[in-house]
N, C-alpha and C positions, 0 to 999 in steps of 0.2 A: 413461196414452198411453205404450206400450212404443215405444223408439224403437232406431236401429240404436244398436251400444256408441261410445263415440268413439273417433276412426280410423278407423273401414271406414265404407260409405255402398254406395247401393243404386244399379245402373245400368238405365235402362233405354231405352228409344227415343225422343229421337234421338240418346242418348250412345250409347247403345247401336251405332250404324250405326260410329261412329268406332273402337271398336274390332275393329269384324269388317276394316273395310278395314286399318287395323294389320295384324293377325293374317293378316291373309291375303296382304301383303303379305311379313312375315316366310316366313309357307308356300313362299310359290312361291321365294325367294330361297335359301333355305337345303336347300329341295327340291333346286333345280335343281345343288347344289355335291354333293347326296347324301349329307346328311343325313334322318338317320329321326328321328321324334317319340318322346321314352319319356316316361313318365308315372311315379313316382315315389310313395310314399302324401304324404299332408299332414302325418304328424304321424312321429319316427322315435325310437330309443333318443339319449339327450340324450348321452348316453357318444359317440356320433357326431360330434357338432360341439363337442364337450368335446375331443374328443381333433383331429379334423380343424381346426376353426379354431383351437381355442388356450383356456384358461384365463383366459389373462389379456389377450384384445380385450375389445372393449366389448359384443360381439355377444352374447358368453356370458355378460360377468361382469353384463351389464348390461339388456341389450336381450330376451333372450328367451323365451317362454310354453316355458314349462316346469311341469310337473304330474306327479303319481302317480295313477295312474289305477286304478281297482278292484280291478285285479291287481294289484297296486305295481309296474307297469313304469315307471320313469321317464323319461317322455316328453314331445319338444317340437313343437310346430310348424314344421315348417321354415321357416328364416331366408334360406337359401338354400341352394342348389341343386347345384352341386358335390359335397359329400360325400354328396350321398342318390345323386350319378349316380355316383360310384367305388365305394361299398358296394354298389350295385344290380349294376355287372359283376363285379368282387369277386365275391359270393354266387352269380350265377350267372356264375361263370366263361368270363363272356363276351373275356376275356384269354386263354382257353386254345384257343375255342373259332374264335376269327379274330383271324386276327395287325390288323385298327385298326377301332375299333368310331367310330361319328361319329353324335353324337347329340344332336337340339334337342327345347327344352322350350319352352313357353307356360303359366305357370304365376302362385297365386299364391302368396306369402312372407307372413310375420306377425316382426315387430316391435316390441316395447315402445318404441318412441320419442315424443319430441313430434313428434306429425301438423306435418306444412308442404305448401304448396305442391309437390304430384307425388310425392310420400312421405305414404302414410298408415300407421297400423299393421298394417292387410292390407294388401301391395300386390302388384303383377304382376313380375315382367321375364318377356323371355324369352332365349334362352341356345342358347349350341352348348357343345357338349363334345367332342373329339375325345381316345384314347386308341392307343398302341400304339405312337407314332412321335417322334421327337425334332426331326424336321425342322423347319428353320427357315421353309420353306416351308408349313408347316399354323400356325405364328403371325404368319404376313400373312396368309394365308387368312382369319385370325380376324379382322386386323383391314377384311379386305377385304369381308367379307360382313354386318358393317352400318353398314357405310359406302353399300353397295351398299343396302342397307335405305333409312336416311335421305335417301339423294341419292334413291332411287322414290317414296317419303312427300312431295316436293317442300323437304324443310328445306336452310333455306344456311347459314342462320347457327352452324355447326359446326368444332370441328375436329378432328384427332387431335393424340396427346399420345405419344411413347414413348420407353421407357427401355430400361434392362438392368440386370437385379441378377445376372448371371455363376451360379457356382455358388456353394456354399454354402461349398466351400473357400476362393473369393475375397470371400465376402463377411466370412467369420468373420475374416478380416487387414484387412476394411474396418470392422468394426467395434471394433477394438482401435484403429485409426486416430481413427475418431471420439470415440470415448469421450477421447481424450487431448483432443481438441481442446474436447470438451463442460465435460471436468472444472475447468478454472478458470470456467468462467460456468457453472456447476449452477448456484449459490445465482440467476443470473439467470434461469432457467430458470422457469415451471409450476409449478404441484405436479402439477398431471400428466405434463409431461412427467419434470417429478424421478421421479414412479412408473415413467414408460418407458425412461430414463436406467438402469434396474436391470433390465426384466425385457424391452422389445424397442423398442430405440435406433433402434431406423430408425424407428419411429413418430410418435417426433417431426418427423418432418420432413411427417404428417400434421398437426401440432398447426394451428388460423385462430388463435392470438391471437397478434399480432402481436408482444411479446416475444421469442417462441419464431420467430417469422418472420424478427424479425432477425438473430438468434443464426443459424438452418441456413443463411440466404441467403450467408453465408459459411463454410458447413460444408467442409472437400473433398467432393469428387466421387465415387461410387463405377465410374462409367465410369475417373477414374485408375490404380482399383486391380483393374480385371477382368487376367482369363489373356489369354495370344494364341488361345485356344481360343474362350473367351467372347466376345472381341472379330469374330471371324470370323460367328458364328453371328449376329450382332446386325448386322454392314455386311448381311448374306444377307440380313436380313430389312426394314435399308433401300432395299437394292439389287431389291429387288420391289415394293415400296412406290413407289419412285421410277420403276420400269416400268411400274407400272399406274398412275399420274399420278396418282398418291393426296398431295398434298401433311401434311406432318408436323411437325411441330416434336419434339426434346428435350428433354424436361422431367426434369433427374436428380433432382429433389427428387423424380421419382412412385415412388415403393416402395411393396410390399407388403408389410406386416410380418410376415408369417407364415411361418415359416422354408422350408414345405415348397415355396415358390416359387422357380422358376430361369430365367435369362434372360431372355426379353421381358416386358414391362409396357409394359399401354396402358390412356387414356383416351381416349373421345370427347364436347367437351365443349363447350357450347352457349351462347350472350350471349342467348338467349332463354327460359331457365326461370330471373334472378335469380341469387342468392347461391350455390345448391345448384346448379353449373353440370354437374354429370355424368354426362351422356345412359345410359355404357352403359364397364364398362372390365371388361381384362381379364387373360389372360398364360398363362404356362407355368408348370405346377406337377408339378412330376416326382416330388414327395417327396411326396407327399399317400398314397401306398399303403403309406408303410412308415409310416405314423403307423395306418394303420388297421388294421397288424398283417398287409402281405400284400409279396410283392418288391417291387422300382421298376416301376410301371407310368408310363413316360411320356408329359404328357397337358398338354393347351393347350384352354382354351376363355373366355369372355364373356359376360356378366348385362348386361343393357339394362333402365332401368326405364318401363315402358311408360306408365304418368302419365307421368313427365317429358317422356316423348315427344310423348304426345301433350297437354300443356302447351304444350311447344316449338312443335307445331303451332299451336295455336289463338292461342299469339302470333306467330306468323306469316302468322295472317290464310289459310292453309287448308284451313277449312273452309267452307264456306257454311253461315252461322246460320242464314238464314231459309229455307233450302233443306228441304222436308222430302221424305220417303222417300214415294213415288209406289207405283203400287198399276197395272197395267195392263187388269185389271177387277172393274166391281160388277155384280153379279149385283140387277136389282132387279123385285119383283113387281110386280103391277099391282093384284092383287087375292091376299085370302086366299086365296082357294080355292087355289090355285097354289102354295104352300108349297112342298110336297113337290118339285114338278117345278124350281123358282127350286133350290132348295137340292141336289135331285141333276144339274143343272145346275153348279153351281159346282164343285158335287164330281170331274165327269168333267176339267174344265180344271184345276181340283186336279191331280186322275193324270198328267195331262199335262207336268205342269211351267210353270202360270201361275198367277202369285200372283193371287188372285179373293177377294172381300170376296162376303157376300150378308148383309141384314138378318135380325136375329135379335131383333126386338126391337117386330115388327108395326108397323111405323112407314109412317107415309101416303108416297106414291107420293113427292112434293115433299119429305118430312126426310131417302127413301132418295138423291135428289141430290143432298141436302146433303154428307150426309153423304159420299156418291161424290168430288164435289167437294172437302170436306176432305181424303179420303184421295189428290187426286191422284190418283184414276183414268184411263186414258188413252182408257178406254171405257168404256159401261154395255151391258148387254145386260137389253131390257125385255122382261118375261114374264108374259102374258094380256091381258084384251081380245079382241076381234075375231081380233088376228092368229094367237093362241094357238088360238082354235079351229079356226084354219084349217090348223095343224102349222105355221105361223110363229111366230118370234121374230126382233126389230127392235135391230140390233148398231149403238150409235149413237157417235161419233167427238166425246167431249167439248167435243177443244178448237174443232174446225169446226164441229159441231152435225147432218153430215155421218148420213145414217143408212141405214141397206142391209137388206134382208130377205134373214132362210135360211131354210130348209126348219131344226125343229124335230132332225134328224136330220144335220145339214149341220155338223157339231160340226167337222169338219177343216177345210172353209171358214173358219171364223171362225176360227181355233186359225190357222191362216196366212196372215190379216189382220190378225191382232193379231201374230204372229212377227215379220211385215215389216213394222209400225210397231216394233218397239222395234228393228233393224234399222239401217232407215232411223235412228230417234233417234240409235243406236252412230256411223251413218258421218257423224254433221252435229255429232257433240261430237269 
């Protein structure tokens, strides 16, 4: 038997309804902030990520799905979206046509890492990117939007962590101080951190090994070496969050090891997903465009792991696992000779926006009613028998057993009754 590749999975009902619920919340909130959707190709030139993310990162060095295609192009399944969005903006000169570009996305990503809870090799992210302004209000907006999404989903056990990386000039001065601090502790570092000491020293803060954590706990703090301008930018972000009544904590170890990051960096973490606690992260990346050969385009964004958020929702028991999706109407044919009429009636209601099912397996009336119950149909429409010969059909409310007779042409009357019932159910909820 051919099976799904390790680190991938199939998704179907009732799981798919959870994805739809999450996606709907994402779209509503991000579009309320006037972000429009962008969709980029699922694969890109490998150089986009090696230049944009960096050769010395784990993503580029160990995790990317890269291959040579039949045209001898070196291509990569996208491991993240930020570089793709920036490439798209530059390629289509969107930044020259409009001063501010605001995008959101919902997309699969690919990284060949060890599959774990909430992170597969094909995983999914939603996120937002805004290009064209250095305003700290946009930094804050990038935190406020996902905070609103998580809150709307009903999640509670999450917290916001923020930090500032300042400008490259401030960071370069800090790297010298950090290197001096770590020099006499070099032999105590893990092998991976020793490598990072030479290639990307800030990334030692990302280490999960206890020996590295203990050393970095006492390291000088980048915040203490930022310029006044850097600190003013960060102070504005903090004030906005406080005025919005968003609780946050400053995490001085929260760094982005990539050189194109500047100023604000942030994460939202949750106790509901185990050791891999980050639900989303983001920050300002004013220098990415220069690494891709363009002039500086100030930009800020975030990316959220959808599997992790769904896992957190499951662990916080926000889904009723026993509740199955329900349909409003099931058309039951009472005899085989009315099959065409039953199908045509179902089609009419479908065209009117009512989710409707009809039997395709030539089952008995009893079996059709069982199927209607299994699907949670609120109404069944009985087609056939003596009533049908008199051009009548019967609408039955499944919960109460009440029946009402309608003319076969009175689909509007049936539609109104079903719609009224749907509205009443919404009011009760």
